[in-house]
N, CA, C and O of each residue as an XYZ file, in Angstrom:
332
protein
N      22.328    -29.611      8.882
C      21.039    -29.300      8.264
C      20.592    -30.344      7.683
O      21.438    -31.046      7.130
N      19.252    -30.748      7.625
C      18.679    -31.952      6.913
C      18.620    -31.754      5.346
O      18.765    -30.598      4.946
N      18.454    -32.597      4.563
C      18.375    -32.680      3.206
C      17.205    -31.709      2.702
O      17.266    -30.925      1.756
N      16.024    -31.971      3.639
C      14.697    -31.080      3.170
C      14.917    -29.626      3.465
O      14.582    -28.776      2.640
N      15.551    -29.264      4.778
C      15.775    -27.935      4.915
C      16.900    -27.173      3.937
O      16.778    -26.014      3.540
N      17.887    -27.953      3.668
C      18.905    -27.490      2.683
C      18.072    -27.306      1.318
O      18.174    -26.237      0.716
N      17.377    -28.176      0.900
C      16.509    -28.108     -0.410
C      15.731    -26.728     -0.435
O      15.938    -25.918     -1.338
N      14.899    -26.507      0.507
C      13.960    -25.316      0.713
C      14.951    -24.125      0.970
O      14.561    -23.082      0.445
N      15.991    -24.039      1.566
C      16.967    -22.832      1.805
C      17.468    -22.541      0.439
O      17.476    -21.347      0.139
N      17.879    -23.371     -0.434
C      18.439    -23.197     -1.847
C      17.197    -22.623     -2.763
O      17.408    -21.739     -3.594
N      16.032    -23.123     -2.579
C      15.014    -22.753     -3.204
C      14.742    -21.151     -3.110
O      14.557    -20.382     -4.054
N      14.766    -20.882     -1.847
C      14.419    -19.490     -1.511
C      15.386    -18.396     -1.997
O      15.094    -17.200     -2.018
N      16.779    -19.009     -2.458
C      17.874    -18.103     -2.825
C      17.663    -18.092     -4.384
O      18.220    -17.161     -4.965
N      16.987    -18.929     -5.109
C      16.944    -19.001     -6.533
C      16.188    -18.114     -7.222
O      15.201    -17.706     -6.611
N      16.384    -17.643     -8.456
C      15.646    -16.855     -9.214
C      14.531    -17.624     -9.750
O      13.398    -17.151     -9.847
N      14.844    -18.806    -10.099
C      13.679    -19.744    -10.518
C      12.508    -19.749     -9.765
O      11.371    -19.679    -10.231
N      12.917    -19.863     -8.179
C      11.689    -20.068     -7.213
C      10.981    -18.788     -7.149
O       9.771    -18.781     -6.923
N      11.688    -17.618     -7.344
C      11.089    -16.303     -7.384
C      10.033    -16.271     -8.550
O       8.883    -15.852     -8.423
N      10.556    -16.745     -9.636
C       9.587    -16.738    -10.719
C       8.416    -17.639    -10.672
O       7.290    -17.241    -10.967
N       8.672    -18.846    -10.305
C       7.454    -19.674     -9.880
C       6.437    -19.217     -8.848
O       5.256    -19.560     -8.914
N       6.917    -18.444     -7.904
C       6.179    -17.896     -6.848
C       5.190    -16.887     -7.481
O       4.014    -16.877     -7.119
N       5.596    -16.157     -8.293
C       4.679    -15.236     -9.165
C       3.559    -16.082     -9.857
O       2.601    -15.415    -10.246
N       3.511    -17.288    -10.057
C       2.466    -18.004    -10.413
C       1.509    -18.516     -9.556
O       0.401    -18.919     -9.908
N       1.982    -18.495     -8.334
C       1.038    -19.007     -7.294
C       0.445    -17.870     -6.504
O      -0.338    -18.167     -5.601
N       0.742    -16.519     -6.749
C       0.295    -15.406     -6.241
C      -0.965    -15.332     -5.916
O      -1.270    -15.094     -4.747
N      -1.806    -15.499     -6.770
C      -3.294    -15.600     -6.609
C      -3.891    -16.472     -5.579
O      -4.862    -16.196     -4.875
N      -3.146    -17.634     -5.575
C      -3.536    -18.740     -4.601
C      -3.230    -18.359     -3.129
O      -3.946    -18.452     -2.132
N      -1.827    -17.854     -3.293
C      -1.396    -17.522     -1.953
C      -2.188    -16.446     -1.377
O      -2.320    -16.459     -0.153
N      -2.754    -15.488     -2.071
C      -3.543    -14.234     -1.718
C      -4.810    -14.920     -1.093
O      -5.203    -14.636      0.038
N      -5.419    -15.837     -1.901
C      -6.824    -16.344     -1.467
C      -6.666    -17.191     -0.158
O      -7.591    -17.232      0.654
N      -5.590    -17.812      0.030
C      -5.230    -18.521      1.195
C      -5.162    -17.395      2.431
O      -5.854    -17.530      3.441
N      -4.355    -16.399      2.261
C      -3.996    -15.655      3.300
C      -5.428    -14.866      3.560
O      -5.677    -14.440      4.688
N      -6.316    -14.697      2.516
C      -7.659    -13.999      2.903
C      -8.442    -14.774      3.803
O      -9.187    -14.268      4.642
N      -8.252    -16.206      3.610
C      -8.976    -16.899      4.379
C      -8.468    -17.066      5.959
O      -9.249    -17.170      6.904
N      -7.091    -17.072      6.067
C      -6.393    -17.013      7.258
C      -6.843    -15.732      7.958
O      -7.256    -15.699      9.117
N      -6.722    -14.673      7.139
C      -6.951    -13.146      7.944
C      -8.378    -13.158      8.315
O      -8.710    -12.428      9.249
N      -9.219    -13.831      7.763
C     -10.659    -13.741      8.038
C     -11.097    -14.772      9.209
O     -11.977    -14.536     10.037
N     -10.398    -15.845      9.138
C     -10.910    -16.851     10.114
C      -9.901    -17.142     11.008
O     -10.335    -17.892     11.882
N      -8.768    -16.872     11.153
C      -7.636    -17.410     12.229
C      -8.030    -16.772     13.400
O      -8.167    -15.550     13.368
N      -8.260    -17.459     14.551
C      -8.664    -17.048     15.987
C      -8.043    -17.750     16.973
O      -7.799    -18.953     16.876
N      -7.738    -16.995     18.034
C      -6.980    -17.786     19.173
C      -5.562    -18.146     18.845
O      -4.774    -17.335     18.359
N      -5.227    -19.551     19.163
C      -3.876    -19.999     18.952
C      -3.914    -20.782     17.776
O      -4.739    -21.692     17.710
N      -3.027    -20.528     16.698
C      -2.905    -20.943     15.352
C      -1.498    -21.607     15.319
O      -0.527    -21.137     15.912
N      -1.477    -22.740     14.571
C      -0.331    -23.492     14.080
C      -0.279    -23.339     12.680
O      -1.361    -23.671     12.195
N       0.557    -22.962     11.809
C       0.627    -22.883     10.646
C       1.918    -23.554     10.029
O       3.052    -23.158     10.300
N       1.653    -24.574      9.199
C       2.651    -25.195      8.595
C       3.106    -24.561      7.170
O       2.350    -24.542      6.199
N       4.265    -24.107      7.158
C       4.724    -23.286      5.905
C       3.659    -22.014      5.915
O       3.133    -21.662      6.971
N       3.406    -21.411      4.767
C       2.411    -20.235      4.994
C       2.440    -19.511      3.813
O       3.121    -19.847      2.844
N       1.615    -18.375      3.858
C       1.269    -17.474      2.946
C       1.610    -16.090      3.475
O       0.798    -15.169      3.378
N       2.866    -15.931      4.062
C       3.104    -14.701      4.737
C       3.152    -13.252      4.025
O       2.915    -12.199      4.617
N       3.436    -13.346      2.902
C       3.537    -12.130      2.033
C       2.262    -11.412      2.222
O       2.242    -10.182      2.254
N       1.191    -12.132      2.350
C      -0.183    -11.353      2.447
C      -0.800    -11.669      3.916
O      -1.944    -11.238      4.060
N      -0.292    -12.285      4.932
C      -1.026    -12.444      6.119
C      -0.825    -11.146      7.119
O       0.176    -10.447      7.277
N      -2.049    -11.073      7.703
C      -1.839     -9.841      8.665
C      -2.495    -10.496      9.823
O      -3.499    -11.195      9.686
N      -1.898    -10.256     11.020
C      -2.371    -10.860     12.407
C      -3.557     -9.705     12.728
O      -3.377     -8.498     12.892
N      -4.764    -10.418     12.763
C      -5.810     -9.530     13.213
C      -6.136     -9.691     14.679
O      -5.613    -10.589     15.338
N      -6.875     -8.952     15.125
C      -7.093     -8.938     16.607
C      -7.722    -10.011     17.374
O      -7.776    -10.015     18.604
N      -8.230    -10.985     16.557
C      -8.813    -12.138     17.241
C      -7.694    -13.348     17.273
O      -7.912    -14.426     17.825
N      -6.618    -13.056     16.685
C      -5.395    -14.097     16.729
C      -4.534    -13.717     17.961
O      -3.768    -12.754     18.008
N      -4.759    -14.567     18.900
C      -3.746    -14.356     20.112
C      -2.387    -14.800     20.009
O      -1.517    -14.095     20.520
N      -2.046    -15.953     19.373
C      -0.889    -16.550     19.134
C      -0.743    -17.237     17.633
O      -1.655    -17.878     17.113
N       0.414    -17.027     17.084
C       0.687    -17.707     15.780
C       1.965    -18.421     15.786
O       2.989    -17.737     15.788
N       2.059    -19.754     15.788
C       3.114    -20.494     15.712
C       3.376    -20.993     14.147
O       2.592    -21.714     13.529
N       4.530    -20.512     13.667
C       4.972    -21.060     12.357
C       5.887    -22.150     12.469
O       6.848    -22.143     13.239
N       5.531    -23.262     11.556
C       6.532    -24.227     11.326
C       7.073    -24.349     10.065
O       6.384    -24.596      9.076
N       8.248    -24.194     10.042
C       8.745    -24.282      8.378
C      10.012    -24.881      8.550
O      10.664    -24.774      9.589
N      10.417    -25.583      7.431
C      11.707    -26.500      7.610
C      12.821    -25.815      7.058
O      13.887    -26.416      6.929
N      12.687    -24.482      6.677
C      13.718    -23.628      6.234
C      13.832    -22.342      6.808
O      12.908    -21.530      6.771
N      14.848    -22.137      7.300
C      15.037    -20.560      8.057
C      15.047    -19.662      6.864
O      14.480    -18.583      7.039
N      15.598    -19.888      5.626
C      15.559    -18.883      4.368
C      14.168    -18.543      4.194
O      13.892    -17.347      4.109
N      13.128    -19.514      4.120
C      11.831    -19.404      3.913
C      11.031    -18.400      4.784
O      10.039    -17.743      4.472
N      11.730    -18.449      5.984
C      10.994    -17.580      7.047
C      11.542    -16.134      7.084
O      10.798    -15.264      7.535
N      12.726    -15.817      6.667
C      13.219    -14.731      6.718
C      12.306    -13.574      6.234
O      12.073    -12.694      7.062
N      11.810    -13.473      5.116
C      10.971    -12.339      4.484
C       9.828    -12.348      5.285
O       9.178    -11.318      5.103
N       9.342    -13.082      6.074
C       8.365    -12.875      6.918
C       8.695    -12.297      8.413
O       7.893    -11.663      9.098
N       9.960    -12.621      8.762
C      10.385    -12.092      9.978
C      10.998    -10.800      9.827
O      11.099    -10.119     10.847
N      11.416    -10.352      8.766
C      11.720     -8.994      8.450
C      10.753     -8.036      8.065
O      10.983     -6.835      8.202
N       9.729     -8.447      7.612
C       8.420     -7.616      7.061
C       7.980     -6.779      8.233
O       7.955     -7.154      9.405
N       7.657     -5.669      7.796
C       7.062     -4.626      8.661
C       5.647     -4.938      8.711
O       5.105     -5.268      7.656
N       4.878     -4.874      9.921
C       3.461     -5.176      9.990
C       2.725     -4.140      8.930
O       3.148     -2.989      8.824
N       1.769     -4.541      8.267
C       1.008     -3.384      7.517
C      -0.289     -3.028      8.351
O      -1.052     -3.801      8.930
N      -0.335     -1.590      8.253
C      -1.529     -0.962      8.996
C      -2.727     -1.722      8.519
O      -2.801     -2.339      7.456
N      -3.681     -1.601      9.456
C      -5.061     -2.222      9.106
C      -5.995     -1.145      9.005
O      -7.173     -1.374      8.734
């Protein structure tokens, strides 16, 4: 595992990271609102705002690139929200 991936894996596991994420909640929500409204066709996302993202009917494919498997776990385990 590379140093960068290890750094982000460790961040995801820390309580300090979770506390900091509460400070960016409004920004994450705003970014997700834009993605939810505008994402169409085939989309590549680097990192993400996955807590608030909902795959809409116009999105045919979403590829997520992240350096940390730990960062992706909450998204992969999340149940889709009803629309």
